[in-house]
C-alpha positions as CSV (number, residue, x, y, z in Angstrom):
1,M,-49.0,8.0,-22.2
2,R,-49.8,8.9,-26.0
3,S,-46.5,8.5,-28.3
4,L,-45.2,11.6,-29.9
5,S,-46.5,10.3,-33.8
6,D,-49.9,9.8,-32.2
7,I,-49.5,13.5,-30.9
8,L,-48.9,15.0,-34.1
9,E,-51.2,13.0,-36.5
10,E,-53.9,14.9,-34.1
11,Y,-51.8,18.3,-34.0
12,E,-51.3,18.4,-37.7
13,F,-55.2,18.4,-38.0
14,L,-55.9,21.4,-35.3
15,E,-55.3,24.8,-35.6
16,G,-54.6,28.1,-33.2
17,D,-56.7,27.4,-29.9
18,E,-57.4,23.8,-30.7
19,R,-53.7,23.2,-30.3
20,Y,-53.2,24.9,-27.0
21,R,-56.3,22.6,-26.1
22,L,-54.6,19.8,-26.9
23,L,-51.2,20.4,-24.8
24,I,-53.4,21.3,-22.3
25,E,-55.2,18.0,-22.3
26,L,-51.9,16.2,-22.7
27,G,-51.0,18.4,-19.1
28,R,-54.1,16.9,-17.9
29,E,-53.7,13.1,-18.7
30,L,-49.6,13.7,-16.9
31,E,-49.7,10.7,-13.7
32,P,-49.9,12.7,-10.7
33,M,-46.4,14.0,-9.1
34,P,-46.2,13.6,-5.2
35,D,-46.3,17.3,-3.7
36,P,-43.1,15.6,-1.3
37,L,-41.2,16.0,-5.1
38,K,-41.8,18.8,-6.2
39,T,-38.5,20.5,-4.5
40,D,-35.8,22.9,-5.8
41,A,-33.5,19.7,-6.6
42,T,-36.5,18.8,-9.1
43,L,-37.4,22.5,-10.9
44,V,-36.1,22.5,-14.4
45,R,-34.0,26.6,-13.6
46,G,-35.5,29.3,-16.8
47,C,-39.0,28.4,-17.2
48,S,-41.5,31.2,-17.1
49,A,-43.7,29.1,-14.8
50,S,-42.5,26.1,-12.3
51,V,-41.4,23.2,-13.8
52,W,-40.8,19.7,-11.7
53,V,-39.3,16.8,-13.5
54,Y,-38.8,13.4,-10.9
55,P,-36.6,10.4,-12.7
56,T,-37.4,7.0,-11.3
57,R,-36.1,3.7,-12.8
58,L,-38.8,1.0,-13.9
59,D,-37.4,-2.8,-12.9
60,D,-35.9,-3.5,-16.3
61,G,-34.0,0.0,-16.1
62,R,-36.2,1.9,-18.3
63,L,-36.5,5.5,-17.5
64,H,-39.9,7.0,-16.4
65,F,-40.5,10.5,-15.1
66,L,-42.9,11.9,-13.3
67,A,-43.6,15.6,-13.9
68,D,-46.0,18.6,-13.1
69,S,-46.6,22.7,-13.3
70,N,-48.6,25.5,-12.5
71,A,-49.0,26.6,-15.4
72,A,-51.9,24.2,-17.5
73,I,-49.8,25.1,-21.1
74,T,-46.4,24.8,-19.4
75,K,-47.6,21.1,-18.1
76,G,-49.0,20.2,-21.7
77,I,-45.2,21.5,-23.0
78,I,-43.5,19.0,-20.6
79,A,-46.2,16.2,-21.3
80,L,-44.8,16.2,-25.2
81,V,-41.5,16.2,-23.9
82,L,-42.1,13.3,-21.8
83,S,-43.9,11.3,-25.0
84,A,-40.8,11.0,-26.7
85,V,-38.8,9.9,-23.6
86,Q,-40.8,8.2,-21.2
87,D,-39.6,4.4,-20.4
88,Q,-36.9,4.5,-22.7
89,P,-33.8,3.0,-21.8
90,P,-31.2,5.7,-20.3
91,A,-28.5,5.2,-23.2
92,A,-31.6,5.8,-25.3
93,V,-33.0,9.0,-24.0
94,A,-29.3,10.2,-24.1
95,A,-28.9,9.6,-27.4
96,M,-32.1,11.3,-28.6
97,D,-32.2,14.6,-30.5
98,V,-35.5,15.5,-28.5
99,A,-35.4,19.2,-30.0
100,Q,-35.5,17.5,-33.3
101,A,-38.2,15.1,-32.5
102,L,-40.0,18.1,-31.1
103,E,-39.1,20.3,-34.2
104,P,-42.8,19.3,-36.1
105,F,-44.3,21.0,-33.7
106,D,-42.8,24.1,-34.0
107,L,-43.5,25.7,-30.3
108,R,-41.5,28.4,-31.2
109,N,-44.2,29.6,-34.2
110,Q,-47.5,28.2,-32.3
111,L,-46.9,30.0,-28.6
112,S,-45.4,32.8,-26.8
113,S,-41.4,33.1,-26.4
114,N,-41.5,33.1,-23.0
115,R,-43.5,29.7,-22.8
116,T,-41.2,27.9,-25.0
117,Q,-38.0,29.4,-23.3
118,G,-37.9,26.8,-20.6
119,V,-38.0,23.9,-23.2
120,P,-34.5,23.2,-23.6
121,N,-33.8,23.6,-20.4
122,M,-36.5,20.1,-20.1
123,I,-34.5,19.0,-22.6
124,A,-31.3,19.5,-21.0
125,L,-32.4,18.1,-17.8
126,I,-33.6,15.0,-18.6
127,Q,-30.9,13.9,-20.9
128,D,-28.1,15.1,-18.3
129,T,-30.5,12.5,-15.8
130,A,-30.0,9.6,-18.7
131,K,-26.2,10.5,-19.0
132,R,-25.8,9.5,-15.6
133,Y,-27.7,6.5,-15.2
134,V,-26.0,5.3,-18.6
135,E,-22.6,6.5,-16.6
136,G,-23.5,5.1,-14.0
């Protein structure tokens, strides 16, 4: 998975539709999420499209997330969110200001409001998961 800074470097050179294409490409690059993991328990509430996020732990304790969406652009957005937190220790994910990390992408002005309304919910689910592992 690309780092958030690598993605931003590319994103800043793009305009309008090219930015959409980059987000869709990021979504395509997500590792596949097995259908049995797409349950009510892994569904992110408050998104206009269906978004599923499933946490796993690597052998060294870092968090690794699987995610998917039934909408290409939303899948790209969750890929962008994950690029900020993927394979980090739970304490780092819990403490990270993910919204601030995503601020340079200016998603609110790039995408329609119904595309971005679920982003805080995606972030909250990921961080709540990380906090549970920290408190563990």
